[in-house]
Every structure is written in C-alpha cells, then in structure tokens.
C-alpha positions in Angstrom: -9.0 -7.8 -5.1 -5.6 -7.1 -6.6 -3.7 -9.1 -4.0 0.0 -9.6 -4.2 -0.1 -9.3 -8.0 -1.5 -5.8 -7.9 0.8 -4.5 -10.6 -0.6 -7.1 -13.0 -4.3 -6.9 -11.8 -5.5 -5.9 -15.3 -3.0 -8.2 -17.0 0.7 -8.6 -17.7 2.2 -5.2 -18.6 -1.0 -3.3 -17.6 -0.6 0.4 -16.8 -1.5 1.9 -13.4 -4.5 3.5 -15.1 -5.7 0.1 -16.4 -5.4 -1.5 -13.0 -7.3 1.4 -11.4 -10.1 1.1 -14.0 -10.4 -2.6 -13.5 -10.6 -2.2 -9.7 -13.2 0.5 -9.9 -15.2 -1.6 -12.4 -15.1 -4.6 -10.1 -16.4 -2.5 -7.3 -19.1 -0.7 -9.3 -22.3 -0.5 -7.3 -20.6 -1.2 -3.9 -21.1 1.6 -1.5 -17.9 3.4 -0.4 -18.5 2.4 3.2 -18.2 -1.3 2.2 -15.0 -0.8 0.2 -12.5 -1.5 2.9 -8.9 -1.9 1.7 -5.4 -2.4 3.1 -1.9 -2.2 1.9 0.5 -4.6 3.5 4.3 -4.7 3.4 6.6 -7.4 4.8 10.4 -6.8 5.0 12.8 -9.5 5.9 16.5 -9.0 6.6 18.7 -12.0 6.5 22.4 -11.8 7.6 23.2 -14.7 5.3 21.4 -17.3 3.2 20.9 -19.7 6.1 20.1 -17.1 8.8 18.1 -19.0 11.5 16.8 -15.7 13.0 15.9 -13.2 10.2 14.4 -9.9 11.2 10.8 -9.8 10.0 8.9 -6.5 10.0 5.3 -5.8 8.8 3.4 -2.6 8.0 -0.3 -2.3 7.4 -2.2 0.7 6.1 -6.0 0.6 6.4 -8.3 2.6 4.2 -11.1 2.4 1.6 -11.4 2.4 -2.1 -12.9 5.7 -3.4 -15.6 5.8 -6.1 -13.2 7.8 -8.4 -9.5 8.7 -8.5 -8.4 11.8 -6.6 -5.0 13.5 -6.5 -1.8 13.5 -8.6 0.9 12.4 -6.2 2.2 8.8 -5.8 1.6 5.9 -8.1 -0.4 2.7 -8.5 -3.5 2.6 -6.4 -2.8 5.9 -4.5 -5.5 7.9 -6.3 -8.3 5.6 -5.1 -6.9 4.7 -1.7 -8.8 6.8 0.8 -6.9 7.6 4.1 -9.6 8.2 6.7 -7.2 9.8 9.2 -6.5 12.6 6.7 -9.8 12.7 4.8 -8.1 12.4 1.4 -6.6 9.8 -1.0 -3.0 8.8 -0.6 -2.3 10.6 -3.9 -3.4 13.9 -2.3 -0.9 13.6 0.6 2.5 15.2 0.5 5.3 12.6 0.1 6.6 13.1 3.6 3.2 12.5 5.2 2.5 9.5 2.9 5.9 8.0 3.9 5.0 8.4 7.6 1.6 6.7 7.2 2.3 4.1 4.5 2.7 0.3 5.0 6.2 0.5 3.5 7.2 3.4 5.8 5.9 1.5 8.8 7.8 -1.7 7.9 11.0 0.2 7.1 11.0 2.0 10.4 10.5 -1.3 12.3 13.4 -2.8 10.4 15.7 0.1 11.1 14.8 -0.1 14.8 15.3 -3.9 14.8 18.7 -3.5 13.1 19.8 -0.9 15.6 18.7 -3.1 18.6 20.4 -6.2 17.2 23.7 -4.4 16.9 
C-alpha cells in the first residue's frame, strides 16, 4: 500500500501516473471487492509551539481501488479510488462534491468548527 509516502510510492520524483501504475500492478489479480482503500487526513492546529491542548481533527474516506483508472478530475490516486456512495471514481466527481466527501474536507470542516467553538 502507498501509505503516508503515497506521492513517492513508485520512487522519488515519480509522476501520479507512475504511482497509479505501480499500485494497479501490485493489485493485479485481486478482485475489486477485496481492494478496500481509505484516505486519511489529520489536521492539527497549535496556538503556539508549546500548546498543551492543540486542536486535532481527522477525516477518513472509505472506498476501493478500481481495476483501471476512470475520470479526469482531481489528482494523485483519484482516478482509481472508487466512491461507493456515488458509484464512480473520485476523479469523476465534481470538485464541490469531492470536497464534501473527501478526507481533507472532513478534517477541515471539523477544524473550522473546533476553532469557532474555542473562540
């Protein structure tokens, strides 16, 4: 799995296409139903370097890895990340819908809410 170094999955300086190709090659022969995947984002807001109570927010987006790339929107792994709730890849979603569903969007909305509540 690409893990936290997903931008370098196929090597330092690898293109998004090279990363996709390596991922699909690693999953070759594995049925789509067994290709579970998730994006995770953690956002931390510290008021200062020694903040004892930072705001920590996490977003998780569950999906599957498709057998082949679909769609032209987005970047990175979007063309192979299947979104079951919308029956398409994240690269096939309009930007506003993707931002609503995505792990980054979830974490950011939580952070905005936490900042508003903390004053």
